N, C-alpha and C positions, 0 to 999 in steps of 0.2 A: 438371538444370540446374537449374533452383530448387525450393528449398526450405524451408519455413515447417512448423516443428513449434512446438504450441502455443502459438502469439502472445498476449499477454497487454497492453492499452494502456490506461490512464484517465485520461482529465483531470477531475481535484477528483473529484469525485463520478459522475461519468458513465461507465461502463465503455463504452468504444469498440470494443475487438474483444478478444473472450472466449474463446482458447484454440481460435485459428485454425489449423489446419492442412491443407494440400495438398502437392504436387508438382508442378512440370511438367518435363515431359519434353523433352530435348534435340529442335530440330525442331517442338516442337507447338504449337499459335496456342490458350490454354489463358482461357475466357471467363470474368471473375468479373463476376455480375451481380448486383444486389441495390435494391432502394429506400434513396430520401434517409435518411443517418444507418445503413446496416446498417453500413461501418464498411471498405468499399471501398476509397478513399483513404489512411486511415490504415493499412492494411496495407501498401498499395502506399509510403506514405514510409517505414513497416519492412524492406520489403525491400530500399528503395535507401539505405538508410542515414541519412535523413533524419530520424527520430523511431528513440528506441533504445526496444525492446519493454521492460515491465515485468518479465517474463518470455517463456520459450523462446525459442528461436533461428531463425535465416535461414542458409542456404547458397546460394551463388551457383557453382555448379559446382565445389561442392568446396569451396569457401572458409569460411570461420564469422563474415567481415566485411567488411561492405558497404561502410563507410566508409573503406575502404584502395582507395585511387589505382589501385592495379594492378585489383580488383574494379571500382569504376566506370568503365574504361576499356570494359571488357566489356557497360557500358546504355549503351541510350538510353534516353531518358524523353520522350516529350510527355507534358506535361501537362493536366490540364481548365485549367486558367489558362493565356492566350499567355503563353509566355516570349518576346516578342515586342517590338521596339522601334518604336513609331511612325514617330519620326523620320529613321532607319534606312531606305536602301532595302532591298529582297529578299536583292541579290546584301553589302550591308554586314553584316544580321545573321547571316547562313550564315557569311561571314569571319569575324565576332566568333565565331561561335562555332566553328567549325574553328580560331582561332588560342586558342582554350583549350584545345587537344591538342595544339599546339605544329606545326602545321600554318603553314608559310611558304613564300613567292614561287610558284612555276609548281606546285606541288604545291598552295597552299589552292586558287590558281583556280581547276584539275582538281576539284578538290571541289564550289566553288562552282556549276559548270556542272554539274558531272549532276544536285549536288542540285537544281537550278533548272531541271531537266531531268522529272527526278524528282516534282517538285511540280506538272508542268506550268506552269512559272510563268518560263520562257527568254524570253520575251518582255517580262516587267514586272519584269525582277532589278533596272534602273535606276532604279525607280517605289518611291518611298515608300510603307513599310508601310499607315501611315496612310489612303491612295489606296485601299490592297486590300478588296475584300467579305468578307465573313466566310468565306463556302468557301475563299477563297487564303489566307488568314490560316489555318486550319483546316491546309492543305497545305501552308504554309511551317514551321510550327508542327510538324508531324509530320520534315518535312527537315531543320529542324535536329539534330532526336534521331538519326541517321543519318550526321553531318555526317564523324564519326569511324570509320562503317564496322563498328559492335560487333555482335556473336553476338545479344545480347538484346534486345527492344524491350518497354519497359511504355508502353502506350496508353491515356489514363485518358479517356473520353467522347471520342474525336478528331471526333465529327461533331455533335457540340450546334451547334443553329443555322446549321447552314451548306443549301442549296442541293441541292437534288437530284444536280446535275450534280457538285457536288464530295462529294458524298455518295459517287455510284459510284466517282469516279477517286480517291477511299481505300481504298472497300474492293477496287477494281482493284489498290492498291501494298500492303495489309496479304496479297494474296491472291500477290505477285508476292514480297515480303518470304519468306512461308512457303514458294514453291519453291525459294528459296533457301537456304533449310532454317535460318532465323534460329528462334530462339525467341519470341514472343509472351505477351507477358499483355495481356488486351483486356476493356476494363470499357466497359461500356455501360447503357442501359434501354431499349434497345431489341433488343427480341426477335427480329426478323428478321435481324441484323448478327450477332449471336450464331449462329442458327441458319445462316446463310452461311459463318461466317468461321471456327468453332470448333471444333477435334476434342474437348476435354471443355469441360464448364461445372463452375461451383463455384455456389450460389444463397446469398448471403445476408442476414443478417438480422438485426436488434441482435445483431453480432460475431461470431454466428455461423456457420459454413458450415453449410447445412440439408439442401444433396444434392447430390452430386458426383459424375460418372459422361457417358459420351458422349451426345449430345441422345436420341438414339434410347431408350439405356436409361432416362434419366429422362423420358419420356412414356410409354414403356410402365409405369413404376413408379408416376406420381403426374398421370400427364395424365386418365386415367376412359376413358371409351368414349367413341365414335364417336356422334352424333346423323344420322338419317336421317328426313328429312321429306319427304315426300309428297303432291300432289293427286291423286287417284284420278279416273279419265275416269271412274266409275261405283262406286255402296256396292258391297261385295264381298256374293256371295253368302250366303257363309257368314266373318260377322266372326270367328270365332274361329281361323278357320285365318291369320288377317293378324299377330294381335300388336299390342304395343304398345298407344299409346293412339288410338283408331281416334274420330271427332267427323263424321258424316257424312262426308265424300270426304277428311278430312285426316284424315294418318299422320303418328307420330312413333313411332318407334322407338330405343330406346338400345342399344346392343350391338357389342360386341370386335371383329366379324368385320362389317361394313355390309356388302364387299361379298358375300358367302355369302346375308346375310340380303336384300338387292335380289335375287340369281340367285332364292334360294327363292319369293321371293313372285312374281318372273315365270313360273318356273315351273307355279305353282298359278292362273295365270290371270290375274293384278291386272295389271290396265294404266295406266301414268300419264300424268298430266297435264303435271305437276312432278315434279321427283326432286331434291332435294340431300341431298349427305351432308357434314355438318361431323366432320373429325376434331380429335383434339387436337394440340396444339403446343408449342412451349417457353413460350410466353405462359399455356396453360392452368395447365401444371407452373410457372409462374411468381404465377401465381395464388392454387393451390393452396397455395403452398407460403408466401405472404408472406400471405397474405391479402387484400380487396377494400378494405379500407380506406382511405378517404383518406393521403397521408402530405405531414409543409408542413415 
């Protein structure tokens, strides 16, 4: 459905995107993750034709030119910067975007009503957007991207600065859209969002794709071992049987098979006062690939 092949983009001496390639399958929710300045937004701008690549090519459902009106009608964009007018009401914002796609009269009103319901704003549609909370604005921003019922949706950091309730509502909306069979590109800094929503994930940094796979496969390849930490009821009679790092009654074991390791210790007669297993997750993978140094 969406294909990026060897995309390059520079701004003066700054190389923002350096040979990015990936393919998003029809009906897939695809995560694009990376720290600030990784090249995510520049990549999205090339996908939708807002920027022309210096090299490489983009295809949307087999079409090689995303600037064509017929191609853009198949794409909805919820940008990181809110595309809303504060002095207009929620309904007027939606009507404005619907009008750009040629909707008029009863058809336009129906689209606005459905979009307000989708965003959970049916009771606030006549209120000016400047009175909305940050979460309400984010939900309306997503709804504007869906006014023309596109099969492809691009969401760039859709939960930035929102409250937990609005964040969960956006999650549920994305899951609903995925169940309808839409193709979704989802960029975020929040690893738990990607783990919940995305079928596959590409991790970018310094303009390149560092890894691309299912979350399960990324964790297996880059996450490292699980860590078992325990406080024992008493020191073991034979410390050599325990393995790991034992200091008094405090135990730490790094292992690829934590449950098997705990079972082995229990079978050997080790009694636990406390037991905790830390498994690698997508955040572990992200930090392993992009580093732990702060980015400004």
